[in-house]
TORPA-4810 file (N, C-alpha, C, O; in nm, 3 decimals):
<nodes>
NODE_1_-3.857_1.389_-1.144_-3.688_1.347_-1.193_-3.669_1.272_-1.334_-3.572_1.266_-1.410_M
NODE_2_-3.793_1.219_-1.340_-3.767_1.111_-1.527_-3.764_1.161_-1.588_-3.757_1.114_-1.701_Q
NODE_3_-3.768_1.340_-1.561_-3.768_1.419_-1.743_-3.706_1.469_-1.737_-3.723_1.576_-1.796_K
NODE_4_-3.518_1.444_-1.636_-3.402_1.545_-1.627_-3.329_1.389_-1.686_-3.208_1.415_-1.684_L
NODE_5_-3.343_1.262_-1.730_-3.289_1.219_-1.771_-3.259_1.162_-1.888_-3.342_1.167_-1.978_R
NODE_6_-3.111_1.088_-1.911_-3.044_1.118_-2.053_-3.086_0.964_-2.094_-3.180_0.891_-2.063_Q
NODE_7_-2.953_0.946_-2.193_-3.009_0.815_-2.234_-2.926_0.691_-2.114_-2.818_0.690_-2.055_V
NODE_8_-3.067_0.582_-2.121_-3.082_0.476_-2.057_-2.938_0.388_-2.114_-2.907_0.359_-2.230_L
NODE_9_-2.880_0.365_-2.009_-2.752_0.266_-1.986_-2.820_0.088_-1.910_-2.854_0.100_-1.792_H
NODE_10_-2.833_-0.015_-1.951_-2.926_-0.123_-1.861_-2.825_-0.249_-1.877_-2.737_-0.248_-1.962_Q
NODE_11_-2.845_-0.356_-1.789_-2.825_-0.440_-1.827_-2.920_-0.540_-1.711_-2.999_-0.504_-1.623_T
NODE_12_-2.859_-0.730_-1.769_-2.874_-0.797_-1.642_-2.838_-0.917_-1.658_-2.791_-0.976_-1.755_E
NODE_13_-2.860_-0.942_-1.574_-2.769_-1.117_-1.511_-2.643_-1.102_-1.521_-2.586_-1.196_-1.577_K
NODE_14_-2.551_-0.980_-1.471_-2.447_-0.932_-1.454_-2.355_-1.066_-1.324_-2.380_-1.041_-1.206_L
NODE_15_-2.292_-1.150_-1.342_-2.255_-1.199_-1.226_-2.134_-1.159_-1.205_-2.049_-1.155_-1.294_E
NODE_16_-2.104_-1.105_-1.014_-1.999_-1.025_-0.978_-1.916_-1.131_-0.898_-1.972_-1.194_-0.809_I
NODE_17_-1.760_-1.157_-0.933_-1.653_-1.232_-0.827_-1.603_-1.166_-0.802_-1.588_-1.112_-0.912_N
NODE_18_-1.515_-1.071_-0.694_-1.435_-1.016_-0.677_-1.479_-0.840_-0.699_-1.554_-0.775_-0.626_G
NODE_19_-1.393_-0.784_-0.844_-1.425_-0.654_-0.835_-1.495_-0.625_-1.033_-1.464_-0.688_-1.135_I
NODE_20_-1.563_-0.542_-1.022_-1.580_-0.548_-1.200_-1.576_-0.391_-1.202_-1.614_-0.332_-1.101_R
NODE_21_-1.536_-0.325_-1.306_-1.532_-0.229_-1.322_-1.733_-0.179_-1.422_-1.776_-0.253_-1.511_K
NODE_22_-1.804_-0.067_-1.380_-1.878_-0.078_-1.509_-1.824_0.056_-1.606_-1.823_0.175_-1.573_F
NODE_23_-1.786_0.005_-1.716_-1.735_0.058_-1.774_-1.819_0.126_-1.946_-1.769_0.197_-2.033_D
NODE_24_-1.983_0.054_-1.936_-2.070_0.062_-1.996_-2.119_0.210_-1.926_-2.206_0.279_-1.980_A
NODE_25_-2.094_0.226_-1.879_-2.139_0.378_-1.753_-2.057_0.490_-1.746_-2.010_0.494_-1.632_F
NODE_26_-2.016_0.584_-1.815_-1.912_0.652_-1.750_-1.938_0.776_-1.724_-1.855_0.853_-1.772_R
NODE_27_-2.083_0.859_-1.625_-2.067_0.985_-1.678_-1.989_1.103_-1.682_-1.886_1.110_-1.615_P
NODE_28_-2.035_1.217_-1.766_-1.940_1.297_-1.793_-1.932_1.399_-1.629_-1.839_1.477_-1.611_A
NODE_29_-2.041_1.380_-1.527_-2.039_1.403_-1.413_-2.085_1.363_-1.292_-2.169_1.273_-1.296_K
NODE_30_-2.052_1.405_-1.183_-2.109_1.315_-1.070_-2.263_1.331_-1.062_-2.306_1.332_-0.946_N
NODE_31_-2.353_1.344_-1.160_-2.507_1.338_-1.160_-2.574_1.299_-1.215_-2.637_1.352_-1.307_T
NODE_32_-2.587_1.127_-1.146_-2.686_1.034_-1.220_-2.772_0.963_-1.070_-2.768_0.985_-0.949_Y
NODE_33_-2.830_0.891_-1.139_-2.954_0.772_-1.076_-2.915_0.639_-1.142_-2.907_0.611_-1.262_E
NODE_34_-2.889_0.548_-1.005_-2.881_0.423_-1.070_-2.995_0.318_-1.031_-2.977_0.324_-0.910_M
NODE_35_-3.121_0.207_-1.048_-3.127_0.164_-0.992_-3.075_0.003_-1.066_-3.080_-0.038_-1.181_D
NODE_36_-3.031_-0.051_-0.950_-2.995_-0.159_-0.967_-3.059_-0.286_-0.873_-3.119_-0.244_-0.774_V
NODE_37_-3.056_-0.406_-0.884_-3.105_-0.539_-0.848_-2.996_-0.604_-0.753_-2.889_-0.566_-0.801_E
NODE_38_-2.975_-0.664_-0.667_-2.874_-0.749_-0.658_-2.879_-0.869_-0.580_-2.905_-0.862_-0.460_F
NODE_39_-2.858_-0.977_-0.637_-2.896_-1.138_-0.593_-2.788_-1.216_-0.504_-2.683_-1.257_-0.552_K
NODE_40_-2.811_-1.227_-0.411_-2.694_-1.273_-0.315_-2.657_-1.438_-0.369_-2.740_-1.521_-0.334_S
NODE_41_-2.567_-1.478_-0.431_-2.566_-1.616_-0.493_-2.488_-1.667_-0.339_-2.502_-1.789_-0.330_L
NODE_42_-2.412_-1.609_-0.219_-2.390_-1.729_-0.140_-2.341_-1.590_-0.019_-2.341_-1.479_-0.072_S
NODE_43_-2.308_-1.594_0.111_-2.253_-1.531_0.215_-2.168_-1.406_0.182_-2.129_-1.318_0.258_D
NODE_44_-2.146_-1.425_0.018_-2.041_-1.260_0.043_-2.094_-1.132_0.052_-2.213_-1.113_0.026_A
NODE_45_-2.062_-1.092_0.066_-2.074_-0.884_0.061_-2.035_-0.840_-0.021_-1.929_-0.861_-0.079_A
NODE_46_-2.120_-0.767_-0.043_-2.133_-0.709_-0.198_-2.156_-0.554_-0.222_-2.159_-0.480_-0.123_F
NODE_47_-2.172_-0.508_-0.339_-2.214_-0.388_-0.356_-2.115_-0.328_-0.410_-2.013_-0.389_-0.442_G
NODE_48_-2.135_-0.175_-0.431_-2.060_-0.047_-0.546_-1.961_0.006_-0.499_-1.964_0.005_-0.376_L
NODE_49_-1.854_0.064_-0.552_-1.784_0.141_-0.529_-1.833_0.319_-0.594_-1.752_0.356_-0.679_F
NODE_50_-1.891_0.373_-0.579_-1.901_0.520_-0.675_-1.816_0.611_-0.594_-1.778_0.592_-0.478_L
NODE_51_-1.783_0.749_-0.698_-1.699_0.810_-0.689_-1.501_0.737_-0.717_-1.399_0.769_-0.656_L
NODE_52_-1.512_0.674_-0.788_-1.412_0.617_-0.806_-1.327_0.719_-0.875_-1.381_0.795_-0.956_E
NODE_53_-1.179_0.731_-0.846_-1.079_0.791_-0.906_-0.975_0.871_-0.812_-1.003_0.877_-0.692_G
NODE_54_-0.898_0.911_-0.843_-0.763_1.000_-0.798_-0.756_0.878_-0.697_-0.814_0.905_-0.592_D
NODE_55_-0.728_0.814_-0.698_-0.723_0.689_-0.537_-0.845_0.712_-0.436_-0.840_0.687_-0.315_G
NODE_56_-0.941_0.757_-0.498_-1.070_0.774_-0.392_-1.197_0.663_-0.449_-1.220_0.588_-0.544_R
NODE_57_-1.254_0.709_-0.327_-1.434_0.615_-0.414_-1.495_0.610_-0.262_-1.445_0.602_-0.149_K
NODE_58_-1.621_0.619_-0.313_-1.748_0.590_-0.179_-1.781_0.454_-0.188_-1.822_0.413_-0.297_L
NODE_59_-1.773_0.377_-0.094_-1.819_0.254_-0.084_-1.974_0.243_-0.031_-2.009_0.316_0.062_I
NODE_60_-2.074_0.144_-0.097_-2.189_0.116_-0.056_-2.198_-0.038_-0.058_-2.192_-0.096_-0.167_L
NODE_61_-2.213_-0.108_0.061_-2.167_-0.247_0.090_-2.270_-0.292_0.196_-2.312_-0.242_0.300_R
NODE_62_-2.300_-0.436_0.110_-2.406_-0.502_0.232_-2.352_-0.629_0.283_-2.305_-0.713_0.207_Y
NODE_63_-2.355_-0.640_0.365_-2.361_-0.803_0.444_-2.446_-0.904_0.503_-2.496_-0.913_0.615_D
NODE_64_-2.450_-0.982_0.398_-2.594_-1.081_0.441_-2.562_-1.146_0.540_-2.663_-1.202_0.583_P
NODE_65_-2.454_-1.176_0.612_-2.458_-1.272_0.718_-2.490_-1.203_0.848_-2.540_-1.269_0.939_V
NODE_66_-2.455_-1.025_0.867_-2.541_-0.959_0.953_-2.635_-0.869_0.900_-2.672_-0.783_0.980_T
NODE_67_-2.683_-0.866_0.790_-2.808_-0.777_0.742_-2.803_-0.652_0.749_-2.904_-0.587_0.778_S
NODE_68_-2.694_-0.598_0.726_-2.623_-0.456_0.759_-2.605_-0.370_0.625_-2.579_-0.433_0.523_V
NODE_69_-2.617_-0.246_0.619_-2.580_-0.182_0.480_-2.510_-0.080_0.517_-2.553_-0.019_0.615_I
NODE_70_-2.388_-0.031_0.453_-2.323_0.069_0.520_-2.257_0.160_0.385_-2.213_0.107_0.282_C
NODE_71_-2.262_0.274_0.405_-2.238_0.375_0.361_-2.140_0.412_0.412_-2.143_0.441_0.532_L
NODE_72_-1.976_0.425_0.309_-1.820_0.434_0.374_-1.792_0.590_0.266_-1.784_0.605_0.144_D
NODE_73_-1.781_0.703_0.405_-1.747_0.759_0.257_-1.590_0.823_0.342_-1.550_0.936_0.313_R
NODE_74_-1.520_0.741_0.437_-1.413_0.777_0.504_-1.283_0.791_0.397_-1.170_0.813_0.439_T
NODE_75_-1.312_0.775_0.250_-1.187_0.799_0.133_-1.246_0.857_0.023_-1.215_0.828_-0.092_N
NODE_76_-1.368_0.971_0.068_-1.426_0.969_-0.115_-1.433_1.117_-0.126_-1.469_1.155_-0.237_C
NODE_77_-1.395_1.253_0.001_-1.363_1.365_-0.054_-1.229_1.411_-0.099_-1.136_1.341_-0.058_T
NODE_78_-1.200_1.508_-0.169_-1.062_1.552_-0.177_-1.045_1.682_-0.138_-0.960_1.755_-0.189_D
NODE_79_-1.121_1.715_-0.049_-1.107_1.837_0.051_-1.058_1.789_0.194_-1.131_1.779_0.293_F
NODE_80_-0.898_1.757_0.188_-0.833_1.696_0.246_-0.733_1.867_0.341_-0.697_1.857_0.459_V
NODE_81_-0.719_1.947_0.292_-0.681_2.072_0.368_-0.691_2.089_0.520_-0.608_2.115_0.607_S
NODE_82_-0.812_2.067_0.519_-0.817_2.107_0.684_-0.854_2.000_0.803_-0.972_1.974_0.829_D
NODE_83_-0.732_1.933_0.881_-0.760_1.819_0.935_-0.897_1.787_1.020_-0.979_1.695_1.011_S
NODE_84_-0.891_1.880_1.092_-1.038_1.883_1.171_-1.141_1.859_1.071_-1.197_1.753_1.098_S
NODE_85_-1.181_1.906_0.984_-1.295_1.855_0.894_-1.297_1.745_0.894_-1.382_1.678_0.953_F
NODE_86_-1.185_1.691_0.815_-1.171_1.586_0.750_-1.160_1.454_0.791_-1.152_1.351_0.724_T
NODE_87_-1.160_1.485_0.996_-1.163_1.408_1.087_-1.314_1.395_1.112_-1.338_1.278_1.144_K
NODE_88_-1.366_1.431_1.110_-1.558_1.446_1.113_-1.601_1.372_1.009_-1.661_1.266_1.027_V
NODE_89_-1.575_1.423_0.891_-1.650_1.403_0.749_-1.656_1.239_0.702_-1.749_1.176_0.652_F
NODE_90_-1.521_1.196_0.741_-1.449_1.027_0.709_-1.546_0.944_0.832_-1.484_0.915_0.935_A
NODE_91_-1.657_0.914_0.827_-1.780_0.879_0.859_-1.814_0.680_0.772_-1.780_0.650_0.657_K
NODE_92_-1.860_0.619_0.835_-1.959_0.538_0.779_-2.049_0.560_0.829_-2.036_0.624_0.934_K
NODE_93_-2.169_0.528_0.794_-2.353_0.535_0.826_-2.342_0.401_0.792_-2.283_0.361_0.691_M
NODE_94_-2.424_0.298_0.909_-2.531_0.147_0.881_-2.629_0.156_0.924_-2.668_0.231_1.014_I
NODE_95_-2.693_0.069_0.854_-2.828_0.023_0.909_-2.854_-0.111_0.895_-2.807_-0.182_0.806_A
NODE_96_-2.938_-0.151_0.997_-3.014_-0.296_0.965_-3.068_-0.321_0.839_-3.099_-0.210_0.798_P
NODE_97_-3.099_-0.412_0.743_-3.130_-0.432_0.584_-3.216_-0.564_0.622_-3.166_-0.586_0.732_L
NODE_98_-3.290_-0.644_0.607_-3.279_-0.763_0.539_-3.306_-0.766_0.345_-3.366_-0.683_0.277_M
NODE_99_-3.243_-0.881_0.304_-3.266_-0.905_0.190_-3.383_-0.909_0.144_-3.422_-0.973_0.241_L
NODE_100_-3.522_-0.894_0.050_-3.597_-0.998_0.023_-3.649_-1.110_-0.084_-3.704_-1.089_-0.192_K
NODE_101_-3.631_-1.181_-0.050_-3.635_-1.336_-0.114_-3.511_-1.305_-0.188_-3.494_-1.302_-0.310_Q
NODE_102_-3.423_-1.281_-0.088_-3.216_-1.316_-0.177_-3.199_-1.201_-0.224_-3.081_-1.183_-0.255_G
NODE_103_-3.300_-1.068_-0.253_-3.214_-0.934_-0.340_-3.206_-0.874_-0.261_-3.240_-0.919_-0.151_K
NODE_104_-3.160_-0.747_-0.273_-3.170_-0.567_-0.236_-3.109_-0.504_-0.346_-2.994_-0.495_-0.390_L
NODE_105_-3.293_-0.435_-0.398_-3.285_-0.304_-0.470_-3.214_-0.187_-0.384_-3.228_-0.167_-0.264_R
NODE_106_-3.139_-0.119_-0.472_-3.095_0.034_-0.474_-3.102_0.097_-0.591_-3.066_0.058_-0.702_L
NODE_107_-3.157_0.213_-0.554_-3.242_0.331_-0.590_-3.134_0.475_-0.592_-3.147_0.584_-0.536_H
NODE_108_-3.042_0.428_-0.670_-2.902_0.533_-0.617_-2.946_0.706_-0.731_-2.975_0.725_-0.849_I
NODE_109_-2.922_0.812_-0.587_-2.869_0.934_-0.716_-2.763_0.993_-0.646_-2.734_0.998_-0.527_F
NODE_110_-2.718_1.033_-0.740_-2.609_1.126_-0.713_-2.567_1.251_-0.773_-2.564_1.261_-0.896_V
NODE_111_-2.536_1.344_-0.701_-2.547_1.467_-0.757_-2.422_1.585_-0.728_-2.449_1.670_-0.643_D
NODE_112_-2.321_1.590_-0.778_-2.216_1.648_-0.738_-2.132_1.611_-0.572_-2.023_1.556_-0.552_Q
NODE_113_-2.224_1.662_-0.484_-2.159_1.656_-0.385_-2.258_1.624_-0.276_-2.283_1.689_-0.175_S
NODE_114_-2.314_1.501_-0.323_-2.428_1.426_-0.228_-2.468_1.275_-0.277_-2.432_1.231_-0.386_S
NODE_115_-2.535_1.213_-0.199_-2.571_1.112_-0.271_-2.712_1.077_-0.174_-2.739_1.114_-0.060_I
NODE_116_-2.786_0.995_-0.266_-2.930_0.943_-0.200_-2.911_0.775_-0.203_-2.864_0.726_-0.306_E
NODE_117_-2.943_0.698_-0.103_-2.953_0.613_-0.137_-3.091_0.491_-0.057_-3.106_0.455_0.059_V
NODE_118_-3.161_0.462_-0.172_-3.346_0.385_-0.134_-3.302_0.260_-0.153_-3.233_0.227_-0.250_F
NODE_119_-3.346_0.171_-0.047_-3.325_0.052_-0.060_-3.484_-0.010_-0.043_-3.580_0.029_0.025_T
NODE_120_-3.469_-0.101_-0.117_-3.591_-0.179_-0.083_-3.717_-0.079_-0.137_-3.815_-0.062_-0.065_N
NODE_121_-3.709_-0.041_-0.215_-3.870_0.075_-0.228_-3.886_0.185_-0.137_-3.977_0.266_-0.120_D
NODE_122_-3.768_0.165_-0.080_-3.753_0.315_0.056_-3.755_0.309_0.199_-3.772_0.403_0.278_G
NODE_123_-3.724_0.103_0.242_-3.709_0.066_0.339_-3.596_0.120_0.434_-3.586_0.104_0.556_E
NODE_124_-3.515_0.188_0.350_-3.400_0.213_0.478_-3.326_0.340_0.371_-3.311_0.314_0.252_V
NODE_125_-3.295_0.436_0.411_-3.273_0.570_0.345_-3.171_0.638_0.393_-3.174_0.703_0.497_V
NODE_126_-3.030_0.622_0.281_-2.902_0.669_0.332_-2.864_0.805_0.255_-2.892_0.812_0.135_L
NODE_127_-2.810_0.900_0.310_-2.798_1.053_0.244_-2.667_1.060_0.325_-2.640_1.011_0.434_S
NODE_128_-2.582_1.146_0.230_-2.442_1.177_0.279_-2.431_1.302_0.137_-2.464_1.310_0.019_A
NODE_129_-2.365_1.383_0.243_-2.249_1.509_0.167_-2.109_1.390_0.101_-2.054_1.308_0.174_T
NODE_130_-2.085_1.403_-0.005_-1.957_1.384_-0.072_-1.825_1.460_-0.112_-1.712_1.413_-0.101_T
NODE_131_-1.855_1.578_-0.157_-1.755_1.632_-0.212_-1.633_1.550_-0.287_-1.538_1.547_-0.210_F
NODE_132_-1.605_1.485_-0.404_-1.575_1.443_-0.489_-1.501_1.539_-0.516_-1.521_1.653_-0.474_P
NODE_133_-1.366_1.493_-0.621_-1.335_1.585_-0.739_-1.393_1.539_-0.831_-1.460_1.435_-0.832_S
NODE_134_-1.361_1.650_-0.961_-1.441_1.618_-1.080_-1.372_1.471_-1.203_-1.418_1.424_-1.307_E
NODE_135_-1.252_1.442_-1.127_-1.208_1.331_-1.152_-1.260_1.227_-1.130_-1.243_1.125_-1.197_E
NODE_136_-1.359_1.242_-0.991_-1.426_1.121_-0.920_-1.553_1.039_-0.987_-1.634_0.982_-0.915_Q
NODE_137_-1.567_1.037_-1.186_-1.652_0.936_-1.188_-1.684_0.780_-1.224_-1.779_0.732_-1.286_L
NODE_138_-1.565_0.713_-1.158_-1.572_0.600_-1.195_-1.697_0.504_-1.109_-1.757_0.549_-1.011_G
NODE_139_-1.722_0.363_-1.170_-1.833_0.260_-1.124_-1.754_0.168_-1.073_-1.634_0.170_-1.101_I
NODE_140_-1.795_0.097_-1.010_-1.741_-0.095_-0.986_-1.840_-0.109_-0.924_-1.928_-0.033_-0.882_S
NODE_141_-1.807_-0.292_-0.917_-1.915_-0.388_-0.837_-1.839_-0.443_-0.809_-1.733_-0.443_-0.870_F
NODE_142_-1.865_-0.524_-0.687_-1.783_-0.599_-0.600_-1.854_-0.714_-0.527_-1.952_-0.704_-0.453_F
NODE_143_-1.793_-0.819_-0.559_-1.840_-0.896_-0.460_-1.720_-0.976_-0.385_-1.611_-1.003_-0.436_S
NODE_144_-1.769_-1.010_-0.234_-1.619_-1.046_-0.137_-1.586_-1.161_-0.103_-1.640_-1.210_-0.004_E
NODE_145_-1.481_-1.241_-0.184_-1.507_-1.428_-0.139_-1.594_-1.485_-0.172_-1.608_-1.588_-0.108_G
NODE_146_-1.702_-1.461_-0.283_-1.799_-1.570_-0.325_-1.887_-1.461_-0.462_-1.860_-1.344_-0.488_G
NODE_147_-1.952_-1.515_-0.503_-2.074_-1.443_-0.588_-2.184_-1.453_-0.542_-2.245_-1.532_-0.469_K
NODE_148_-2.218_-1.294_-0.632_-2.346_-1.203_-0.642_-2.395_-1.178_-0.810_-2.344_-1.173_-0.921_T
NODE_149_-2.509_-1.169_-0.756_-2.578_-1.170_-0.930_-2.620_-0.999_-0.914_-2.658_-0.957_-0.805_Q
NODE_150_-2.611_-0.930_-1.003_-2.710_-0.837_-1.018_-2.815_-0.879_-1.140_-2.776_-0.929_-1.246_I
NODE_151_-2.925_-0.856_-1.116_-3.071_-0.947_-1.214_-3.069_-0.821_-1.302_-3.056_-0.831_-1.424_T
NODE_152_-3.086_-0.652_-1.213_-3.153_-0.584_-1.361_-3.027_-0.462_-1.295_-2.970_-0.467_-1.186_T
NODE_153_-3.011_-0.364_-1.398_-2.982_-0.224_-1.366_-2.992_-0.152_-1.472_-2.998_-0.204_-1.583_L
NODE_154_-2.995_0.003_-1.448_-3.067_0.093_-1.516_-2.995_0.225_-1.438_-2.996_0.265_-1.321_K
NODE_155_-2.930_0.272_-1.569_-2.872_0.422_-1.506_-2.832_0.507_-1.616_-2.777_0.469_-1.719_A
NODE_156_-2.863_0.615_-1.589_-2.891_0.761_-1.680_-2.814_0.877_-1.611_-2.838_0.929_-1.502_W
NODE_157_-2.758_0.894_-1.664_-2.677_1.062_-1.649_-2.814_1.096_-1.617_-2.916_1.037_-1.654_E
NODE_158_-2.800_1.232_-1.522_-2.939_1.355_-1.552_-2.882_1.473_-1.559_-2.782_1.511_-1.499_L
NODE_159_-2.946_1.530_-1.632_-3.000_1.721_-1.710_-2.997_1.786_-1.572_-3.058_1.743_-1.474_N
NODE_160_-2.928_1.881_-1.575_-2.887_1.982_-1.447_-3.072_2.050_-1.458_-3.113_2.047_-1.574_S
NODE_161_-3.159_2.096_-1.371_-3.291_2.150_-1.357_-3.240_2.345_-1.360_-3.316_2.442_-1.352_I
NODE_162_-3.108_2.344_-1.371_-3.100_2.476_-1.419_-3.066_2.472_-1.538_-2.999_2.389_-1.599_W
NODE_163_-3.142_2.622_-1.591_-3.127_2.638_-1.754_-2.986_2.748_-1.763_-2.943_2.784_-1.873_K
</nodes>
């Protein structure tokens, strides 16, 4: 996978209080990798909005009070013409997960119509099909009702394996 990486975008010690767009990294398409570590500074839930655009997004949210991570794809697909599909597709995936010394590491792979999230070096893995539009390229961080810090973040667009 490392051979597919393009230019590295990185930051550290980024404080989040509310919603903060990640404008420094805007991939040309939804084929990218992110390695981000959050440090909980309060009891505030925190996470990322991925595949943002056209009024839709995929939400990856961690709640330190309940120790639960949630991958919410209830409003991420642009395929809404089949109501029975949309009803089955619109799901939240949750898993129990403890912080490690107050930190949460997320290694995320986005590939056009899927997302893979590896937490704390593979302790919990979340996988989902997504079906975003080509315009859903935005990324934001959030912290609900308190401060959270991104201690380190690395992001790369990925080249295709198909030549």
